[in-house]
C-alpha positions in Angstrom: 104.7 -46.9 -201.7 107.9 -45.4 -200.1 109.2 -48.9 -199.2 108.9 -50.0 -202.8 110.8 -46.9 -204.0 113.6 -47.5 -201.5 113.7 -51.2 -202.4 114.1 -50.4 -206.1 116.7 -47.8 -205.3 118.6 -50.3 -203.2 118.4 -52.9 -205.9 119.7 -50.4 -208.5 122.6 -49.4 -206.3 123.5 -53.0 -205.6 123.4 -53.8 -209.4 125.6 -50.8 -210.1 128.1 -51.9 -207.5 128.2 -55.5 -208.7 128.5 -54.4 -212.4 131.3 -52.0 -211.5 133.2 -54.7 -209.7 132.9 -57.0 -212.7 134.1 -54.3 -215.1 137.0 -53.4 -212.8 138.2 -57.0 -212.6 138.0 -57.2 -216.4 140.1 -54.0 -216.6 142.7 -55.3 -214.2 143.0 -58.5 -216.2 143.3 -56.6 -219.5 146.0 -54.2 -218.0 147.9 -57.1 -216.4 147.9 -59.1 -219.7 148.9 -56.1 -221.8 151.8 -55.3 -219.5 152.9 -59.0 -219.5 152.8 -59.1 -223.3 155.0 -56.0 -223.6 157.4 -57.2 -220.9 156.3 -54.4 -218.5 155.6 -54.5 -214.7 152.0 -53.9 -213.8 152.4 -51.9 -210.6 150.1 -52.1 -207.5 148.0 -54.8 -209.3 145.0 -52.5 -209.5 143.3 -49.9 -211.6 141.5 -46.7 -210.5 138.3 -45.3 -211.9 138.9 -42.0 -213.9 135.5 -41.5 -215.5 132.1 -43.1 -216.0 129.4 -42.2 -218.5 126.6 -43.8 -220.4 127.4 -44.9 -224.0 126.0 -47.1 -226.7 127.6 -50.3 -228.0 127.6 -51.4 -231.7 124.0 -52.7 -231.3 122.7 -49.5 -229.9 122.4 -50.9 -226.4 123.0 -48.4 -223.6 125.8 -49.4 -221.3 128.2 -47.8 -218.9 131.6 -46.7 -220.3 134.3 -46.6 -217.6 137.8 -45.3 -217.9 140.4 -46.6 -215.6 144.0 -45.4 -214.9 146.8 -47.7 -213.8 150.6 -47.5 -213.5 153.3 -49.7 -215.0 157.1 -49.7 -215.2 159.6 -50.8 -217.7 162.6 -50.9 -215.3 161.0 -51.1 -211.9 162.5 -47.7 -211.0 159.9 -45.5 -212.7 156.1 -45.2 -212.8 154.3 -44.6 -216.1 150.6 -44.1 -216.5 148.4 -46.3 -218.6 144.7 -46.4 -219.2 141.9 -48.8 -220.2 138.4 -47.9 -221.4 135.7 -50.4 -220.9 132.2 -50.5 -222.4 130.3 -52.8 -220.2 132.8 -55.5 -219.5 134.5 -55.2 -222.9 137.8 -53.5 -223.4 137.4 -50.7 -226.0 140.8 -49.0 -225.6 144.0 -49.9 -223.8 146.8 -47.3 -223.7 150.4 -48.0 -222.6 152.1 -44.7 -222.9 155.8 -44.9 -223.7 158.1 -43.5 -221.1 159.1 -39.9 -221.7 162.8 -39.6 -222.1 164.2 -36.1 -221.6 167.1 -35.1 -223.7 169.4 -32.3 -222.7 170.9 -30.2 -225.4 174.0 -28.1 -224.6 175.2 -25.2 -226.5 178.9 -25.1 -227.4 
């Protein structure tokens, strides 16, 4: 009985790893395409997992929702954070934060 439990556990972990790799590749493609569409540089050609949790899609099916962070640049001299949220392998939200430009006010 113990062997069956460990076999099921191993299969579940293998599925989770495979599903995570598929979702990550979809997130990389979405971030790369969004950056290209905006004329931005997609830095490091990768995304990093920020959060993972169960969530339901529009049909009520339980899937894993993953949030990924990535960095992009508008000039090549700066790094700006972006994020993409995936539900399963579908992009739910993609955020390209605008660069923050500091303004200095002087008193005369």
